[in-house]
TORKOL-4160 file (C-alpha; in steps of 0.2 Angstrom, whole numbers, padded with zeros to 4 digits, m for minus):
45
<pt num="1" X="0001" Y="m0001" Z="m0001"/>
<pt num="2" X="0004" Y="0015" Z="m0005"/>
<pt num="3" X="0002" Y="0033" Z="0003"/>
<pt num="4" X="m0005" Y="0047" Z="m0005"/>
<pt num="5" X="0005" Y="0062" Z="m0009"/>
<pt num="6" X="m0003" Y="0079" Z="m0003"/>
<pt num="7" X="m0012" Y="0088" Z="0007"/>
<pt num="8" X="m0025" Y="0085" Z="0018"/>
<pt num="9" X="m0039" Y="0096" Z="0012"/>
<pt num="10" X="m0053" Y="0102" Z="0026"/>
<pt num="11" X="m0068" Y="0104" Z="0014"/>
<pt num="12" X="m0066" Y="0088" Z="0005"/>
<pt num="13" X="m0055" Y="0076" Z="0017"/>
<pt num="14" X="m0046" Y="0073" Z="0000"/>
<pt num="15" X="m0028" Y="0074" Z="0000"/>
<pt num="16" X="m0021" Y="0082" Z="m0017"/>
<pt num="17" X="m0004" Y="0090" Z="m0019"/>
<pt num="18" X="m0014" Y="0111" Z="m0023"/>
<pt num="19" X="m0021" Y="0110" Z="m0002"/>
<pt num="20" X="m0012" Y="0129" Z="0000"/>
<pt num="21" X="m0012" Y="0131" Z="m0017"/>
<pt num="22" X="m0023" Y="0149" Z="m0018"/>
<pt num="23" X="m0019" Y="0160" Z="m0001"/>
<pt num="24" X="m0035" Y="0166" Z="0005"/>
<pt num="25" X="m0041" Y="0148" Z="0007"/>
<pt num="26" X="m0024" Y="0144" Z="0012"/>
<pt num="27" X="m0033" Y="0123" Z="0021"/>
<pt num="28" X="m0042" Y="0121" Z="0004"/>
<pt num="29" X="m0037" Y="0110" Z="m0010"/>
<pt num="30" X="m0039" Y="0125" Z="m0026"/>
<pt num="31" X="m0057" Y="0114" Z="m0032"/>
<pt num="32" X="m0064" Y="0115" Z="m0016"/>
<pt num="33" X="m0056" Y="0134" Z="m0013"/>
<pt num="34" X="m0066" Y="0139" Z="m0031"/>
<pt num="35" X="m0081" Y="0129" Z="m0026"/>
<pt num="36" X="m0081" Y="0140" Z="m0010"/>
<pt num="37" X="m0078" Y="0158" Z="m0018"/>
<pt num="38" X="m0091" Y="0152" Z="m0027"/>
<pt num="39" X="m0103" Y="0152" Z="m0014"/>
<pt num="40" X="m0096" Y="0165" Z="m0004"/>
<pt num="41" X="m0098" Y="0178" Z="m0021"/>
<pt num="42" X="m0117" Y="0171" Z="m0022"/>
<pt num="43" X="m0120" Y="0173" Z="m0004"/>
<pt num="44" X="m0115" Y="0194" Z="m0009"/>
<pt num="45" X="m0126" Y="0197" Z="m0021"/>
């Protein structure tokens, strides 16, 4: 068994190498950071 490379996303719990790539959401993967950004934008509108 091999361990996954990367860090654990705080939102999805997936292990990916892109966690922390978005400085606004340092604990999230790029995919989840984009989703949260979209949710936040809709909440403000």
